[in-house]
C-alpha positions as CSV (number, residue, x, y, z in Angstrom):
1,M,47.0,-17.0,-18.2
2,A,45.6,-13.5,-18.1
3,S,42.2,-14.7,-19.2
4,A,42.0,-17.1,-16.3
5,G,42.5,-14.2,-13.9
6,I,39.9,-12.1,-15.6
7,L,37.5,-15.1,-15.6
8,S,38.0,-15.8,-11.9
9,T,37.5,-12.1,-11.1
10,A,34.3,-12.0,-13.0
11,A,33.1,-15.2,-11.3
12,V,33.8,-13.8,-7.8
13,G,32.2,-10.5,-8.8
14,G,29.1,-12.3,-10.1
15,I,28.8,-14.3,-6.9
16,L,29.1,-11.2,-4.7
17,L,26.5,-9.4,-6.8
18,A,24.1,-12.3,-6.5
19,V,24.6,-12.4,-2.7
20,V,24.0,-8.6,-2.4
21,A,20.9,-8.9,-4.6
22,L,19.5,-11.7,-2.4
23,I,20.1,-9.7,0.8
24,I,18.4,-6.6,-0.7
25,R,15.5,-8.7,-1.9
26,S,15.0,-10.3,1.5
27,M,15.1,-6.9,3.2
28,W,12.6,-5.6,0.7
29,K,10.2,-8.5,1.3
30,K,10.5,-8.2,5.1
31,K,9.8,-4.5,4.9
32,K,6.7,-5.1,2.7
33,R,5.5,-7.9,5.0
34,T,5.8,-6.0,8.3
35,G,5.1,-2.6,6.9
36,S,7.7,-1.2,9.2
37,C,10.1,1.7,8.7
38,V,12.7,0.5,11.2
39,G,15.1,3.1,12.4
40,C,13.1,6.1,11.4
41,S,11.8,8.5,14.0
42,C,9.5,10.4,11.6
43,G,6.6,10.7,13.9
44,C,4.2,9.7,11.2
45,S,0.7,8.6,12.3
46,G,0.3,4.9,12.0
47,C,4.1,4.2,12.0
48,P,4.7,1.3,14.4
49,H,8.1,2.8,15.3
50,S,7.0,6.4,15.8
51,S,8.0,7.9,19.1
52,E,4.9,10.1,19.1
53,Q,2.3,7.4,19.6
């Protein structure tokens, strides 16, 4: 009985970990594709989101 609880908890944890990994991967790919630094106000030259352009 206790092993079923541990097994189900591990399965749910694994699914959540996989979902988080997919979200991070898609964010990483989108950032690399667009080359943007969304949300920063760094003022870097060439930054598409810079307020000092």
